[in-house]
BALOBA-1460 file (C-alpha; in Angstrom, 3 decimals):
// residues 336
<rec num="1" residu="m" x="16.958" y="-21.405" z="1.383"/>
<rec num="2" residu="s" x="14.352" y="-22.802" z="3.761"/>
<rec num="3" residu="g" x="12.402" y="-25.738" z="2.443"/>
<rec num="4" residu="d" x="8.972" y="-24.256" z="3.126"/>
<rec num="5" residu="r" x="9.516" y="-21.540" z="0.529"/>
<rec num="6" residu="t" x="10.542" y="-23.866" z="-2.297"/>
<rec num="7" residu="g" x="7.039" y="-25.025" z="-3.040"/>
<rec num="8" residu="h" x="5.950" y="-21.460" z="-3.685"/>
<rec num="9" residu="i" x="8.821" y="-20.881" z="-6.097"/>
<rec num="10" residu="v" x="9.205" y="-24.030" z="-8.162"/>
<rec num="11" residu="a" x="6.130" y="-25.071" z="-10.117"/>
<rec num="12" residu="d" x="5.114" y="-28.596" z="-10.985"/>
<rec num="13" residu="a" x="6.610" y="-29.297" z="-14.372"/>
<rec num="14" residu="h" x="3.670" y="-31.571" z="-15.205"/>
<rec num="15" residu="s" x="1.043" y="-28.902" z="-14.529"/>
<rec num="16" residu="a" x="1.560" y="-27.248" z="-17.912"/>
<rec num="17" residu="s" x="-1.205" y="-27.546" z="-20.464"/>
<rec num="18" residu="d" x="0.943" y="-29.780" z="-22.679"/>
<rec num="19" residu="t" x="4.349" y="-31.376" z="-22.805"/>
<rec num="20" residu="s" x="5.669" y="-29.399" z="-25.785"/>
<rec num="21" residu="d" x="8.590" y="-27.030" z="-25.467"/>
<rec num="22" residu="p" x="7.606" y="-23.627" z="-24.109"/>
<rec num="23" residu="q" x="7.707" y="-20.542" z="-26.271"/>
<rec num="24" residu="q" x="10.863" y="-18.454" z="-26.120"/>
<rec num="25" residu="d" x="10.324" y="-15.028" z="-24.591"/>
<rec num="26" residu="a" x="10.934" y="-12.238" z="-27.078"/>
<rec num="27" residu="e" x="12.522" y="-9.897" z="-24.544"/>
<rec num="28" residu="f" x="14.621" y="-12.135" z="-22.308"/>
<rec num="29" residu="w" x="16.247" y="-14.762" z="-24.462"/>
<rec num="30" residu="f" x="20.032" y="-14.548" z="-24.460"/>
<rec num="31" residu="e" x="21.922" y="-16.993" z="-26.649"/>
<rec num="32" residu="d" x="24.740" y="-17.038" z="-24.099"/>
<rec num="33" residu="g" x="22.301" y="-17.554" z="-21.235"/>
<rec num="34" residu="s" x="23.148" y="-20.343" z="-18.801"/>
<rec num="35" residu="i" x="19.736" y="-21.137" z="-17.282"/>
<rec num="36" residu="v" x="16.185" y="-21.355" z="-18.627"/>
<rec num="37" residu="l" x="13.367" y="-20.160" z="-16.373"/>
<rec num="38" residu="i" x="9.956" y="-21.451" z="-17.394"/>
<rec num="39" residu="a" x="6.857" y="-19.542" z="-16.304"/>
<rec num="40" residu="q" x="3.729" y="-21.317" z="-17.519"/>
<rec num="41" residu="d" x="4.332" y="-21.729" z="-21.267"/>
<rec num="42" residu="i" x="7.029" y="-19.058" z="-21.676"/>
<rec num="43" residu="a" x="10.775" y="-19.727" z="-21.396"/>
<rec num="44" residu="f" x="13.342" y="-17.104" z="-20.386"/>
<rec num="45" residu="r" x="16.989" y="-17.859" z="-21.155"/>
<rec num="46" residu="v" x="19.029" y="-15.771" z="-18.748"/>
<rec num="47" residu="h" x="22.288" y="-15.798" z="-16.805"/>
<rec num="48" residu="r" x="22.867" y="-17.591" z="-13.521"/>
<rec num="49" residu="g" x="25.311" y="-14.904" z="-12.447"/>
<rec num="50" residu="v" x="22.788" y="-12.085" z="-12.793"/>
<rec num="51" residu="l" x="20.150" y="-13.968" z="-10.803"/>
<rec num="52" residu="s" x="22.574" y="-15.094" z="-8.110"/>
<rec num="53" residu="r" x="24.076" y="-11.623" z="-7.721"/>
<rec num="54" residu="h" x="20.739" y="-10.097" z="-6.708"/>
<rec num="55" residu="s" x="18.759" y="-12.979" z="-5.216"/>
<rec num="56" residu="e" x="19.760" y="-15.262" z="-2.365"/>
<rec num="57" residu="v" x="16.855" y="-17.549" z="-3.215"/>
<rec num="58" residu="f" x="17.908" y="-17.927" z="-6.849"/>
<rec num="59" residu="r" x="21.474" y="-18.426" z="-5.632"/>
<rec num="60" residu="d" x="20.394" y="-21.450" z="-3.584"/>
<rec num="61" residu="l" x="17.834" y="-22.689" z="-6.084"/>
<rec num="62" residu="l" x="20.385" y="-22.872" z="-8.890"/>
<rec num="63" residu="k" x="22.949" y="-24.768" z="-6.798"/>
<rec num="64" residu="v" x="21.815" y="-28.177" z="-7.960"/>
<rec num="65" residu="p" x="24.536" y="-30.851" z="-7.824"/>
<rec num="66" residu="g" x="24.970" y="-33.409" z="-10.566"/>
<rec num="67" residu="k" x="23.645" y="-33.498" z="-14.110"/>
<rec num="68" residu="q" x="20.382" y="-31.661" z="-14.728"/>
<rec num="69" residu="e" x="17.703" y="-32.042" z="-17.356"/>
<rec num="70" residu="e" x="18.012" y="-29.537" z="-20.162"/>
<rec num="71" residu="k" x="15.822" y="-27.583" z="-22.531"/>
<rec num="72" residu="f" x="17.250" y="-25.463" z="-25.328"/>
<rec num="73" residu="g" x="20.697" y="-26.738" z="-24.345"/>
<rec num="74" residu="c" x="20.507" y="-25.340" z="-20.784"/>
<rec num="75" residu="p" x="19.388" y="-26.543" z="-17.372"/>
<rec num="76" residu="f" x="15.868" y="-25.321" z="-16.677"/>
<rec num="77" residu="v" x="13.609" y="-24.543" z="-13.720"/>
<rec num="78" residu="h" x="9.816" y="-24.309" z="-13.712"/>
<rec num="79" residu="l" x="8.689" y="-21.305" z="-11.659"/>
<rec num="80" residu="s" x="5.255" y="-20.622" z="-10.214"/>
<rec num="81" residu="d" x="5.199" y="-17.005" z="-11.427"/>
<rec num="82" residu="s" x="3.237" y="-15.643" z="-14.349"/>
<rec num="83" residu="p" x="5.284" y="-14.688" z="-17.428"/>
<rec num="84" residu="a" x="4.334" y="-11.019" z="-16.979"/>
<rec num="85" residu="d" x="5.496" y="-10.956" z="-13.360"/>
<rec num="86" residu="l" x="8.769" y="-12.708" z="-14.116"/>
<rec num="87" residu="r" x="9.377" y="-10.367" z="-17.039"/>
<rec num="88" residu="s" x="8.865" y="-7.343" z="-14.754"/>
<rec num="89" residu="l" x="11.398" y="-8.701" z="-12.283"/>
<rec num="90" residu="l" x="13.965" y="-9.445" z="-14.995"/>
<rec num="91" residu="r" x="13.605" y="-5.921" z="-16.382"/>
<rec num="92" residu="v" x="14.607" y="-4.548" z="-13.009"/>
<rec num="93" residu="l" x="17.500" y="-6.982" z="-12.550"/>
<rec num="94" residu="y" x="18.882" y="-6.516" z="-16.063"/>
<rec num="95" residu="d" x="17.951" y="-2.984" z="-17.080"/>
<rec num="96" residu="g" x="17.467" y="-0.904" z="-13.982"/>
<rec num="97" residu="a" x="18.793" y="-2.965" z="-11.114"/>
<rec num="98" residu="v" x="17.291" y="-1.886" z="-7.812"/>
<rec num="99" residu="s" x="17.535" y="1.816" z="-8.716"/>
<rec num="100" residu="h" x="14.262" y="1.374" z="-10.614"/>
<rec num="101" residu="l" x="12.388" y="1.944" z="-7.361"/>
<rec num="102" residu="d" x="14.373" y="4.961" z="-6.198"/>
<rec num="103" residu="l" x="12.052" y="7.822" z="-5.253"/>
<rec num="104" residu="e" x="12.428" y="9.891" z="-8.400"/>
<rec num="105" residu="t" x="9.359" y="9.422" z="-10.607"/>
<rec num="106" residu="p" x="5.836" y="8.131" z="-9.875"/>
<rec num="107" residu="l" x="5.086" y="4.471" z="-10.575"/>
<rec num="108" residu="e" x="1.794" y="2.627" z="-10.921"/>
<rec num="109" residu="f" x="0.737" y="0.738" z="-7.819"/>
<rec num="110" residu="a" x="0.414" y="-2.582" z="-9.672"/>
<rec num="111" residu="e" x="4.071" y="-2.475" z="-10.739"/>
<rec num="112" residu="v" x="5.326" y="-1.603" z="-7.262"/>
<rec num="113" residu="a" x="3.141" y="-4.256" z="-5.615"/>
<rec num="114" residu="t" x="4.370" y="-6.941" z="-8.012"/>
<rec num="115" residu="l" x="8.018" y="-6.078" z="-7.383"/>
<rec num="116" residu="v" x="7.496" y="-6.020" z="-3.609"/>
<rec num="117" residu="r" x="5.860" y="-9.438" z="-3.735"/>
<rec num="118" residu="l" x="8.549" y="-10.951" z="-5.982"/>
<rec num="119" residu="s" x="11.495" y="-9.344" z="-4.194"/>
<rec num="120" residu="h" x="10.169" y="-10.787" z="-0.936"/>
<rec num="121" residu="k" x="9.668" y="-14.184" z="-2.552"/>
<rec num="122" residu="y" x="13.154" y="-14.297" z="-4.077"/>
<rec num="123" residu="g" x="15.051" y="-12.626" z="-1.251"/>
<rec num="124" residu="i" x="16.072" y="-9.446" z="-3.090"/>
<rec num="125" residu="k" x="16.410" y="-7.326" z="0.023"/>
<rec num="126" residu="s" x="17.422" y="-3.991" z="-1.498"/>
<rec num="127" residu="l" x="14.569" y="-4.099" z="-4.013"/>
<rec num="128" residu="l" x="12.104" y="-5.041" z="-1.285"/>
<rec num="129" residu="e" x="13.197" y="-2.137" z="0.904"/>
<rec num="130" residu="k" x="12.875" y="0.341" z="-1.959"/>
<rec num="131" residu="g" x="9.457" y="-0.996" z="-2.933"/>
<rec num="132" residu="l" x="8.165" y="-0.736" z="0.623"/>
<rec num="133" residu="a" x="9.604" y="2.777" z="0.932"/>
<rec num="134" residu="r" x="7.551" y="3.800" z="-2.096"/>
<rec num="135" residu="l" x="4.359" y="2.290" z="-0.663"/>
<rec num="136" residu="k" x="5.052" y="4.113" z="2.599"/>
<rec num="137" residu="t" x="4.922" y="7.474" z="0.820"/>
<rec num="138" residu="v" x="1.143" y="6.940" z="1.083"/>
<rec num="139" residu="f" x="0.642" y="4.219" z="3.697"/>
<rec num="140" residu="t" x="2.764" y="5.992" z="6.249"/>
<rec num="141" residu="k" x="3.291" y="6.023" z="9.996"/>
<rec num="142" residu="g" x="3.984" y="9.773" z="9.957"/>
<rec num="143" residu="f" x="1.128" y="12.170" z="10.654"/>
<rec num="144" residu="s" x="2.799" y="15.060" z="8.812"/>
<rec num="145" residu="t" x="3.292" y="12.923" z="5.701"/>
<rec num="146" residu="w" x="-0.350" y="11.818" z="5.717"/>
<rec num="147" residu="e" x="-1.514" y="15.370" z="6.384"/>
<rec num="148" residu="s" x="0.483" y="16.731" z="3.437"/>
<rec num="149" residu="l" x="-1.337" y="14.329" z="1.096"/>
<rec num="150" residu="h" x="-4.769" y="15.340" z="2.390"/>
<rec num="151" residu="c" x="-4.473" y="19.059" z="3.075"/>
<rec num="152" residu="t" x="-6.776" y="19.867" z="0.150"/>
<rec num="153" residu="g" x="-9.662" y="18.232" z="-1.633"/>
<rec num="154" residu="s" x="-12.835" y="16.568" z="-0.453"/>
<rec num="155" residu="f" x="-12.964" y="15.130" z="3.049"/>
<rec num="156" residu="i" x="-15.372" y="12.467" z="1.774"/>
<rec num="157" residu="e" x="-12.816" y="10.878" z="-0.567"/>
<rec num="158" residu="i" x="-9.543" y="9.540" z="0.818"/>
<rec num="159" residu="s" x="-6.587" y="10.099" z="-1.492"/>
<rec num="160" residu="v" x="-3.971" y="7.384" z="-1.935"/>
<rec num="161" residu="m" x="-1.771" y="9.294" z="-4.364"/>
<rec num="162" residu="s" x="1.683" y="10.661" z="-3.688"/>
<rec num="163" residu="p" x="4.368" y="12.177" z="-5.932"/>
<rec num="164" residu="f" x="5.872" y="8.671" z="-6.096"/>
<rec num="165" residu="l" x="2.871" y="6.321" z="-6.218"/>
<rec num="166" residu="k" x="-0.197" y="6.196" z="-8.463"/>
<rec num="167" residu="a" x="-2.793" y="4.201" z="-6.577"/>
<rec num="168" residu="q" x="-6.549" y="3.859" z="-6.131"/>
<rec num="169" residu="p" x="-8.414" y="3.407" z="-2.823"/>
<rec num="170" residu="e" x="-9.171" y="-0.249" z="-3.594"/>
<rec num="171" residu="d" x="-5.404" y="-0.893" z="-3.794"/>
<rec num="172" residu="a" x="-5.405" y="-0.637" z="0.002"/>
<rec num="173" residu="i" x="-6.627" y="-4.252" z="0.097"/>
<rec num="174" residu="a" x="-3.408" y="-5.384" z="-1.580"/>
<rec num="175" residu="v" x="-1.376" y="-3.166" z="0.762"/>
<rec num="176" residu="v" x="-2.873" y="-4.952" z="3.773"/>
<rec num="177" residu="r" x="-1.791" y="-8.270" z="2.281"/>
<rec num="178" residu="l" x="1.698" y="-6.971" z="1.444"/>
<rec num="179" residu="a" x="2.115" y="-5.574" z="4.957"/>
<rec num="180" residu="r" x="1.206" y="-8.966" z="6.407"/>
<rec num="181" residu="l" x="3.476" y="-10.771" z="3.932"/>
<rec num="182" residu="t" x="6.579" y="-8.667" z="4.480"/>
<rec num="183" residu="g" x="6.166" y="-7.715" z="8.129"/>
<rec num="184" residu="a" x="6.018" y="-3.980" z="7.330"/>
<rec num="185" residu="l" x="3.106" y="-3.643" z="9.734"/>
<rec num="186" residu="t" x="3.230" y="0.148" z="10.086"/>
<rec num="187" residu="m" x="1.360" y="0.252" z="6.754"/>
<rec num="188" residu="l" x="-1.627" y="-1.581" z="8.260"/>
<rec num="189" residu="p" x="-3.438" y="1.246" z="10.103"/>
<rec num="190" residu="t" x="-3.698" y="3.563" z="7.092"/>
<rec num="191" residu="a" x="-4.350" y="0.688" z="4.673"/>
<rec num="192" residu="l" x="-7.216" y="-0.614" z="6.824"/>
<rec num="193" residu="f" x="-8.432" y="2.963" z="7.285"/>
<rec num="194" residu="v" x="-8.691" y="3.378" z="3.510"/>
<rec num="195" residu="c" x="-10.382" y="-0.031" z="3.270"/>
<rec num="196" residu="c" x="-13.112" y="1.264" z="5.589"/>
<rec num="197" residu="s" x="-13.984" y="3.900" z="2.977"/>
<rec num="198" residu="l" x="-14.623" y="1.314" z="0.250"/>
<rec num="199" residu="e" x="-18.059" y="0.174" z="-0.810"/>
<rec num="200" residu="p" x="-18.964" y="-3.191" z="0.789"/>
<rec num="201" residu="t" x="-19.089" y="-4.868" z="-2.628"/>
<rec num="202" residu="v" x="-15.511" y="-3.741" z="-3.288"/>
<rec num="203" residu="l" x="-14.243" y="-4.547" z="0.192"/>
<rec num="204" residu="t" x="-15.536" y="-8.121" z="0.144"/>
<rec num="205" residu="r" x="-14.813" y="-8.927" z="-3.488"/>
<rec num="206" residu="a" x="-12.040" y="-11.383" z="-4.296"/>
<rec num="207" residu="y" x="-10.089" y="-11.280" z="-7.521"/>
<rec num="208" residu="t" x="-7.144" y="-13.303" z="-8.694"/>
<rec num="209" residu="l" x="-3.688" y="-11.780" z="-8.995"/>
<rec num="210" residu="s" x="-1.277" y="-12.652" z="-11.774"/>
<rec num="211" residu="d" x="0.468" y="-15.182" z="-9.518"/>
<rec num="212" residu="g" x="-2.804" y="-17.055" z="-8.959"/>
<rec num="213" residu="s" x="-3.407" y="-15.859" z="-5.389"/>
<rec num="214" residu="n" x="-6.604" y="-14.147" z="-4.252"/>
<rec num="215" residu="n" x="-6.468" y="-10.453" z="-3.465"/>
<rec num="216" residu="q" x="-8.960" y="-10.301" z="-0.621"/>
<rec num="217" residu="l" x="-8.922" y="-9.232" z="3.006"/>
<rec num="218" residu="s" x="-8.693" y="-12.034" z="5.509"/>
<rec num="219" residu="l" x="-11.772" y="-12.574" z="7.653"/>
<rec num="220" residu="q" x="-9.881" y="-11.135" z="10.632"/>
<rec num="221" residu="d" x="-8.961" y="-7.930" z="8.799"/>
<rec num="222" residu="l" x="-12.477" y="-7.596" z="7.405"/>
<rec num="223" residu="e" x="-13.797" y="-7.816" z="10.962"/>
<rec num="224" residu="r" x="-11.284" y="-5.149" z="12.014"/>
<rec num="225" residu="c" x="-12.770" y="-2.806" z="9.413"/>
<rec num="226" residu="m" x="-16.333" y="-3.568" z="10.482"/>
<rec num="227" residu="r" x="-15.521" y="-2.809" z="14.118"/>
<rec num="228" residu="a" x="-13.600" y="0.364" z="13.293"/>
<rec num="229" residu="a" x="-16.140" y="1.934" z="10.909"/>
<rec num="230" residu="p" x="-18.646" y="3.155" z="13.549"/>
<rec num="231" residu="i" x="-15.781" y="4.464" z="15.707"/>
<rec num="232" residu="l" x="-14.388" y="6.427" z="12.766"/>
<rec num="233" residu="s" x="-17.816" y="7.820" z="11.885"/>
<rec num="234" residu="s" x="-18.490" y="8.938" z="15.459"/>
<rec num="235" residu="s" x="-15.021" y="10.465" z="15.765"/>
<rec num="236" residu="f" x="-15.481" y="12.345" z="12.490"/>
<rec num="237" residu="q" x="-18.738" y="13.848" z="13.754"/>
<rec num="238" residu="t" x="-17.062" y="14.861" z="17.009"/>
<rec num="239" residu="r" x="-14.102" y="16.490" z="15.263"/>
<rec num="240" residu="h" x="-16.326" y="18.299" z="12.783"/>
<rec num="241" residu="t" x="-18.782" y="19.503" z="15.440"/>
<rec num="242" residu="l" x="-16.101" y="20.822" z="17.797"/>
<rec num="243" residu="l" x="-14.569" y="22.655" z="14.858"/>
<rec num="244" residu="h" x="-17.662" y="24.888" z="14.748"/>
<rec num="245" residu="l" x="-18.188" y="25.454" z="18.464"/>
<rec num="246" residu="e" x="-15.016" y="27.286" z="19.456"/>
<rec num="247" residu="t" x="-13.890" y="30.829" z="18.881"/>
<rec num="248" residu="s" x="-10.694" y="32.481" z="20.003"/>
<rec num="249" residu="p" x="-10.539" y="34.340" z="23.332"/>
<rec num="250" residu="q" x="-8.906" y="37.064" z="21.222"/>
<rec num="251" residu="c" x="-11.753" y="37.096" z="18.675"/>
<rec num="252" residu="e" x="-11.686" y="40.394" z="16.810"/>
<rec num="253" residu="n" x="-15.495" y="40.378" z="16.611"/>
<rec num="254" residu="h" x="-16.206" y="39.053" z="20.082"/>
<rec num="255" residu="r" x="-18.639" y="41.794" z="21.006"/>
<rec num="256" residu="y" x="-20.888" y="41.215" z="17.975"/>
<rec num="257" residu="t" x="-20.470" y="37.423" z="17.764"/>
<rec num="258" residu="p" x="-20.370" y="37.209" z="13.945"/>
<rec num="259" residu="c" x="-17.695" y="34.496" z="14.103"/>
<rec num="260" residu="s" x="-19.900" y="32.273" z="16.278"/>
<rec num="261" residu="s" x="-22.856" y="32.868" z="13.970"/>
<rec num="262" residu="r" x="-20.877" y="31.960" z="10.873"/>
<rec num="263" residu="l" x="-19.592" y="28.767" z="12.474"/>
<rec num="264" residu="a" x="-23.102" y="27.829" z="13.627"/>
<rec num="265" residu="r" x="-24.407" y="28.347" z="10.102"/>
<rec num="266" residu="q" x="-21.713" y="26.053" z="8.689"/>
<rec num="267" residu="l" x="-22.517" y="23.408" z="11.297"/>
<rec num="268" residu="k" x="-26.215" y="23.529" z="10.366"/>
<rec num="269" residu="i" x="-25.338" y="22.982" z="6.701"/>
<rec num="270" residu="y" x="-23.147" y="20.053" z="7.700"/>
<rec num="271" residu="f" x="-25.906" y="18.298" z="9.640"/>
<rec num="272" residu="e" x="-28.335" y="18.842" z="6.774"/>
<rec num="273" residu="s" x="-25.936" y="17.160" z="4.357"/>
<rec num="274" residu="n" x="-25.271" y="13.456" z="3.908"/>
<rec num="275" residu="t" x="-21.690" y="13.665" z="5.189"/>
<rec num="276" residu="v" x="-22.548" y="12.750" z="8.776"/>
<rec num="277" residu="t" x="-21.651" y="9.120" z="8.020"/>
<rec num="278" residu="c" x="-18.214" y="10.071" z="6.673"/>
<rec num="279" residu="l" x="-15.325" y="8.091" z="8.162"/>
<rec num="280" residu="n" x="-12.472" y="10.405" z="7.198"/>
<rec num="281" residu="v" x="-11.598" y="11.576" z="10.690"/>
<rec num="282" residu="l" x="-7.986" y="12.204" z="9.609"/>
<rec num="283" residu="h" x="-8.887" y="14.929" z="7.112"/>
<rec num="284" residu="g" x="-8.143" y="18.424" z="8.402"/>
<rec num="285" residu="r" x="-10.584" y="21.195" z="7.596"/>
<rec num="286" residu="q" x="-8.058" y="23.946" z="6.975"/>
<rec num="287" residu="s" x="-9.702" y="25.181" z="3.770"/>
<rec num="288" residu="s" x="-13.156" y="25.105" z="5.377"/>
<rec num="289" residu="i" x="-11.906" y="27.244" z="8.245"/>
<rec num="290" residu="r" x="-10.286" y="29.722" z="5.858"/>
<rec num="291" residu="d" x="-13.495" y="30.014" z="3.844"/>
<rec num="292" residu="s" x="-15.789" y="30.360" z="6.855"/>
<rec num="293" residu="g" x="-15.442" y="34.121" z="7.109"/>
<rec num="294" residu="v" x="-14.245" y="34.145" z="10.721"/>
<rec num="295" residu="c" x="-11.688" y="36.668" z="11.868"/>
<rec num="296" residu="g" x="-7.952" y="36.027" z="11.728"/>
<rec num="297" residu="a" x="-7.637" y="35.298" z="15.438"/>
<rec num="298" residu="c" x="-10.427" y="32.705" z="15.327"/>
<rec num="299" residu="q" x="-9.034" y="31.159" z="12.172"/>
<rec num="300" residu="t" x="-5.616" y="30.617" z="13.771"/>
<rec num="301" residu="f" x="-7.148" y="29.354" z="17.015"/>
<rec num="302" residu="i" x="-9.539" y="26.897" z="15.336"/>
<rec num="303" residu="q" x="-6.901" y="25.552" z="12.950"/>
<rec num="304" residu="k" x="-4.542" y="24.889" z="15.863"/>
<rec num="305" residu="k" x="-7.247" y="23.103" z="17.867"/>
<rec num="306" residu="d" x="-8.350" y="21.051" z="14.860"/>
<rec num="307" residu="r" x="-4.806" y="19.919" z="14.096"/>
<rec num="308" residu="e" x="-4.299" y="18.877" z="17.715"/>
<rec num="309" residu="r" x="-7.421" y="16.712" z="17.472"/>
<rec num="310" residu="g" x="-6.155" y="15.287" z="14.190"/>
<rec num="311" residu="q" x="-2.885" y="14.301" z="15.868"/>
<rec num="312" residu="k" x="-4.800" y="12.550" z="18.645"/>
<rec num="313" residu="y" x="-6.967" y="10.601" z="16.187"/>
<rec num="314" residu="w" x="-3.798" y="9.674" z="14.307"/>
<rec num="315" residu="a" x="-2.145" y="8.430" z="17.501"/>
<rec num="316" residu="d" x="-5.233" y="6.326" z="18.252"/>
<rec num="317" residu="l" x="-5.645" y="4.978" z="14.696"/>
<rec num="318" residu="p" x="-3.938" y="1.579" z="15.242"/>
<rec num="319" residu="s" x="-6.119" y="0.925" z="18.289"/>
<rec num="320" residu="y" x="-9.302" y="1.368" z="16.236"/>
<rec num="321" residu="f" x="-8.256" y="-1.782" z="14.365"/>
<rec num="322" residu="g" x="-7.057" y="-3.709" z="17.395"/>
<rec num="323" residu="l" x="-3.406" y="-3.163" z="16.460"/>
<rec num="324" residu="g" x="-2.203" y="-1.552" z="19.677"/>
<rec num="325" residu="t" x="0.024" y="1.495" z="19.209"/>
<rec num="326" residu="w" x="2.200" y="2.812" z="16.396"/>
<rec num="327" residu="g" x="5.285" y="2.024" z="18.462"/>
<rec num="328" residu="g" x="4.269" y="-1.606" z="18.777"/>
<rec num="329" residu="l" x="4.102" y="-2.196" z="15.014"/>
<rec num="330" residu="s" x="7.161" y="-3.487" z="13.175"/>
<rec num="331" residu="d" x="8.531" y="-1.321" z="10.403"/>
<rec num="332" residu="f" x="10.868" y="-3.744" z="8.685"/>
<rec num="333" residu="p" x="10.665" y="-6.685" z="6.295"/>
<rec num="334" residu="i" x="10.521" y="-10.175" z="7.738"/>
<rec num="335" residu="e" x="13.897" y="-11.883" z="7.553"/>
<rec num="336" residu="h" x="14.078" y="-15.429" z="6.163"/>
C-alpha cells in the first residue's frame, strides 16, 4: 500500500468528540471478530480474513507487526469513513460480495457512487469495475446506448435513468468527480453535458458528502461547462432547423409541397417557443418527425439525416469540453 493513501484511510484517533469507547454497531458486531474498525463513534467488530480476501488495502493495513492496542479485546483501527458508508461496504463484502453490483436490478445512484468511491479507496478491484459498469449504463461512450435512453420524452430535459441506475441530473456532478478519481474518463463528456443543463445555482453549489468531502465541480470543469454551453445551444438550433428544411427527393407529395409546408409550420412554432436556448443537441426528434404529418418517404429521409447529425454531434462531444476525442479518453480504473 502506497504511503500517500494511508492518510485518507486511517483517521486521527484523537479527533473523536471524546475519549470514551465507541458504540458497538448493531449490524456488524461479531463476537468471533478479529479486528475492530472504528468510524467516528461507531465500532464494527469484523474478521480480518473477510477484509483481506477482498481488499488489498485492508490486507496491507492490517499487517501491523508487534503488539497492538486493543479495544473490546481486539486490535482496532480508526478509519476516516462515515459509519453509514462503512456499513454499506461491509454489507457488500459479507452479504452480497461483489455480485451486489451485477447488472440485474436498478440501484439508487447514491449507493452506487458510495461503493465506487470506497472500492477505489480500499482497492477492491472487482467491485470498482462493477460499480463503474453500472454508472456507464447512463454515462456512456456509446452513441446507441445514449440514444436508447433518450429516444422518447422531452428534448428539454436530459434523462439520467437506465434500467440499472436511478439517478437525477444533479448527480452528474458526482459522476465528474468519480471519473476523475478512478480514471474512467469516458464518463466525462456525458457527465459534463448533463451538468450544462443544470441551473447555475445547482451547478455551483457545494455540499458535503458522507465522507466529509465537497461534492462540487472543480473550477476547471466549471469553466469547461461555461465554454461548452453556447456551442451546445447553437448546435441544437442548427440540428433542429435543418430537421425542418429537408424533404425527400422521393417525396410522395412533391408536386403539392404539403410536406414542406408542414415542416415550415413546425419550425415557426419552434422559433416562437422558449426552447431556442435548449442545449440538448444529442436528443433525436424521431417522435416529432413521426407526428409532423409528412409522407412516409420524407419521414424516413429526415429521420436518417437527423440521426447522422446526432452521430456527428456525439463524435464531437468531448471536444466541446476540451477533452479531445473519445478514443483519447481512458476507459479503465487507475491502478495503484
